C-alpha positions in Angstrom: -7.5 -21.3 13.5 -10.9 -19.7 14.0 -12.2 -16.3 12.8 -10.1 -13.6 11.4 -7.9 -13.0 14.5 -7.8 -15.5 17.4 -4.2 -14.7 18.6 -3.2 -18.3 19.1 0.3 -19.5 18.2 -0.6 -19.9 14.5 -2.6 -16.7 13.9 -0.6 -14.3 11.7 -1.2 -11.4 14.1 2.1 -9.8 13.2 0.8 -9.3 9.6 -2.5 -8.0 10.9 -0.6 -5.6 13.1 1.4 -4.4 10.1 -1.8 -3.8 8.1 -3.8 -2.2 10.9 -1.0 0.2 11.8 -1.1 1.5 8.2 -4.9 1.7 8.3 -4.9 3.3 11.7 -2.4 5.9 10.6 -4.4 6.6 7.5 -7.7 7.0 9.5 -5.9 9.3 12.0 -4.5 11.5 9.3 -7.8 11.6 7.5 -9.7 12.7 10.6 -7.1 15.2 11.8 -4.6 17.5 10.1 -1.4 15.7 10.8 0.6 18.7 9.5 -0.6 20.7 12.5 1.2 18.2 14.8 4.5 19.0 13.1 6.8 21.9 13.6 4.7 24.0 11.1 2.2 26.5 12.5 -0.5 25.9 9.8 -1.4 23.6 6.9 -0.8 24.9 3.4 -2.8 23.7 0.4 0.2 21.8 -0.8 0.6 20.0 2.5 -3.1 19.0 2.6 -3.1 17.6 -1.0 0.2 15.6 -0.6 -1.0 14.4 2.8 -4.2 13.2 1.2 -2.0 11.2 -1.3 -0.2 9.7 1.6 -3.5 8.8 3.3 -4.6 7.0 0.2 -1.3 5.1 0.0 -1.6 4.0 3.7 -5.1 2.7 2.9 -3.9 0.8 -0.1 -1.1 -0.9 1.8 -3.3 -1.7 4.8 -6.2 -3.1 2.8 -3.9 -5.1 0.5 -2.0 -6.8 3.4 -5.2 -7.4 5.3 -6.8 -9.2 2.3 -3.7 -11.3 1.5 -3.2 -12.2 5.2 -6.9 -13.3 5.6 -6.8 -15.2 2.3 -3.7 -17.2 3.3 -4.3 -17.4 7.1 -4.4 -21.2 7.0 -1.2 -21.6 4.9 1.8 -21.1 7.2 4.3 -21.2 4.3 2.7 -18.3 2.5 2.3 -16.4 5.7 6.0 -16.7 6.3 6.8 -15.3 2.8 4.3 -12.5 3.2 5.8 -11.7 6.7 9.2 -11.5 5.1 7.9 -9.0 2.5 6.2 -7.0 5.2 9.5 -6.9 7.2 11.1 -5.2 4.2 8.4 -2.7 4.2 8.6 -2.1 7.9 12.3 -1.5 7.7 11.8 1.1 4.9 9.1 2.7 6.9 11.4 2.9 10.0 14.1 4.6 7.9 11.6 7.2 6.5 10.5 8.0 10.1 14.1 8.4 11.2 14.7 10.9 8.4 11.7 13.1 9.3 13.7 13.9 12.4 13.0 15.1 15.9 11.9 18.8 16.0 14.2 19.4 19.0 17.1 18.4 16.9 16.2 20.3 13.7 13.6 17.8 12.4 9.9 18.1 11.7 8.1 15.9 14.2 7.5 16.9 17.9 9.8 14.8 20.2 7.0 12.7 21.7 5.6 11.9 18.3 8.9 11.0 16.7 9.9 8.8 19.7 6.6 7.0 19.5 6.8 6.5 15.7 10.3 5.2 15.9 9.6 2.8 18.8 6.4 1.5 17.2 8.2 0.9 13.9 11.0 -0.9 15.7 8.5 -3.2 17.5 6.7 -3.9 14.3 9.9 -4.8 12.5 11.0 -7.0 15.5 7.8 -9.1 15.6 7.9 -9.6 11.8 11.6 -10.7 11.9 10.8 -13.0 14.9 8.1 -14.7 12.9 10.3 -15.4 9.8 13.3 -16.4 11.8 11.6 -19.2 13.7 13.5 -22.5 13.4 10.4 -24.4 12.4 9.1 -21.7 10.0 7.6 -23.1 6.8 8.3 -21.4 3.5 6.2 -21.5 0.3 7.7 -22.3 -3.0 7.5 -19.8 -5.9 4.9 -20.7 -8.4 5.5 -20.7 -12.2 3.8 -17.9 -14.1 1.8 -20.5 -16.0 -1.2 -19.5 -18.1 -0.9 -15.9 -19.3 -3.3 -13.9 -21.5 -6.4 -11.8 -20.5 -6.5 -12.6 -16.8 -5.7 -11.2 -13.4 -2.2 -12.4 -13.3 -1.3 -10.6 -16.5 -2.9 -7.4 -15.1 -0.9 -7.8 -11.9 2.3 -8.1 -13.8 1.5 -4.9 -15.6 0.7 -3.2 -12.3 4.0 -4.4 -11.0 5.9 -2.8 -13.9 3.9 0.5 -13.6 4.4 0.5 -9.8 8.1 0.1 -10.2 8.2 3.0 -12.7 6.1 5.1 -10.4 8.4 4.4 -7.5 11.4 5.5 -9.5 9.6 8.5 -10.8 8.6 9.7 -7.2 12.2 9.3 -6.0 14.2 10.7 -9.0 12.2 12.0 -12.0 9.1 13.9 -10.9 9.1 17.4 -9.6 6.3 17.5 -7.1 5.4 21.0 -8.1 4.5 19.7 -11.6 1.6 17.8 -10.1 0.2 20.7 -8.2 -1.4 23.7 -9.9 0.0 26.1 -7.4 1.9 26.1 -4.1 5.3 25.7 -2.6 6.9 22.5 -1.1 7.3 22.8 2.6 9.6 20.5 4.6 6.6 18.5 5.8 5.2 18.2 2.2 8.6 17.1 0.9 8.9 14.4 3.7 5.4 13.2 3.0 6.2 13.0 -0.7 9.2 10.8 0.1 7.1 8.7 2.5 4.6 8.1 -0.4 7.5 6.5 -2.3 8.1 4.1 0.6 4.4 3.2 0.6 4.4 2.6 -3.1 7.2 0.1 -2.6 5.2 -1.6 0.1 2.3 -1.9 -2.3 4.7 -3.3 -4.9 5.8 -6.0 -2.4 2.2 -7.0 -1.7 1.4 -7.4 -5.4 4.8 -9.2 -6.0 3.9 -11.7 -3.3 0.6 -12.5 -4.9 2.2 -13.0 -8.3 5.1 -15.2 -7.1 3.5 -17.3 -4.4 -0.3 -17.2 -4.6 -3.1 -18.7 -6.6 -5.8 -17.5 -9.0 -8.2 -16.6 -6.2 -5.6 -14.3 -4.7 -4.9 -12.7 -8.0 -8.6 -12.0 -8.4 -8.9 -10.6 -4.9 -6.0 -8.3 -5.5 -7.5 -7.0 -8.7 -10.9 -6.5 -7.0 -9.0 -4.6 -4.2 -7.3 -2.4 -6.8 -10.7 -1.7 -8.5 -12.4 -0.8 -5.2 -9.5 1.4 -4.1 -9.5 3.1 -7.5 -13.1 4.2 -6.7 -12.0 5.4 -3.3 -9.2 7.4 -4.9 -11.6 9.2 -7.2 -14.0 10.0 -4.4 -11.2 11.3 -2.2 -9.5 13.4 -4.8 -12.4 14.9 -6.7 -13.0 17.7 -4.1 -9.3 18.5 -4.4 -9.1 18.5 -8.2 -8.6 22.2 -8.4 -5.2 21.8 -6.8 -3.9 19.4 -9.5 -2.3 20.5 -12.8 -3.3 19.2 -16.2 0.0 17.3 -16.3 -1.3 14.9 -13.6 -4.5 14.2 -15.4 -6.6 14.5 -12.3 -8.0 18.0 -12.9 -11.5 18.6 -14.4 -13.1 15.3 -15.3 -9.9 13.5 -16.0 -10.1 11.7 -12.7 -13.4 10.0 -13.8 -11.9 9.0 -17.1 -9.0 7.4 -15.3 -11.4 5.6 -13.0 -13.6 4.3 -15.8 -10.6 2.9 -17.7 -9.2 1.2 -14.5 -12.6 -0.4 -13.7 -13.1 -1.6 -17.2 -9.6 -3.1 -17.3 -10.1 -4.9 -14.0 -13.5 -6.3 -15.0 -12.0 -7.6 -18.3 -9.2 -9.3 -16.5 -11.5 -10.9 -14.0 -13.9 -12.2 -16.7 -11.1 -13.2 -19.0 -9.4 -15.1 -16.2 -12.5 -17.1 -15.2 -13.4 -17.9 -18.8 -9.9 -18.7 -20.0 -8.5 -20.7 -17.0 -8.2 -24.4 -17.8 -8.7 -25.2 -14.1 -11.4 -23.0 -12.6 -11.1 -24.7 -9.1 -8.7 -21.9 -8.1 -11.5 -19.4 -8.2 -13.8 -21.4 -5.8 -12.1 -19.9 -2.8 -12.3 -16.2 -3.8 -13.2 -14.3 -0.7 -13.2 -17.3 1.6 
């Protein structure tokens, strides 16, 4: 297998497709006001802010799966496991698109957009299922948790717990209006809010794969990705800080405090993992 993508029989192009669809959707929504393509006539401040949160989640999922796919591109067993996790995410994404509804039938999306989103999601799910259902597909075995302490694996376990809590909060416990300083929830904003919960689950699946099946190098890559995306988050949301309530902790300078804490924690985990690992060979392939 040569390069990042060579589209031969062993290239995990299905996973790259999954990742690039998320990245492409995020870039499209970042460049254009997607809310203007829905049944609404104009974009409210609430829609713009929650849409920006959705864009960030799309970037998180796309970058995470790209990194994990590239890191494991020469290990068919791990690629099969990751494809299986991606299939779960694709199925959830398809369901969320179905629920947004066709505007001609009382939904939100224009007919052409809804049909395109549904068909593309079905194709994505089909190619992922086709990969994991091959008769000769290899499957990686789950790795023991092994050495814990101040390292990237411990941080990822903490991130898993926090992500699971965040997913439950977005679906059942948090009133979206508590996050925003002012504004009303439109149908589009409410759907985007629910879609964010789906993307949070996809992020959870990516981190879970790394913890269960991957090595120290993967753990460090994921932590580095989280650190970089935390910086991207601060840059994206700082101009919109006036729309957030103090309850969210992203108004005023709170966003920079959160960023500083996250960066410090990630650096400590990386340094602690490299210093404390009894076998440092696992870090030799970081980024390769």
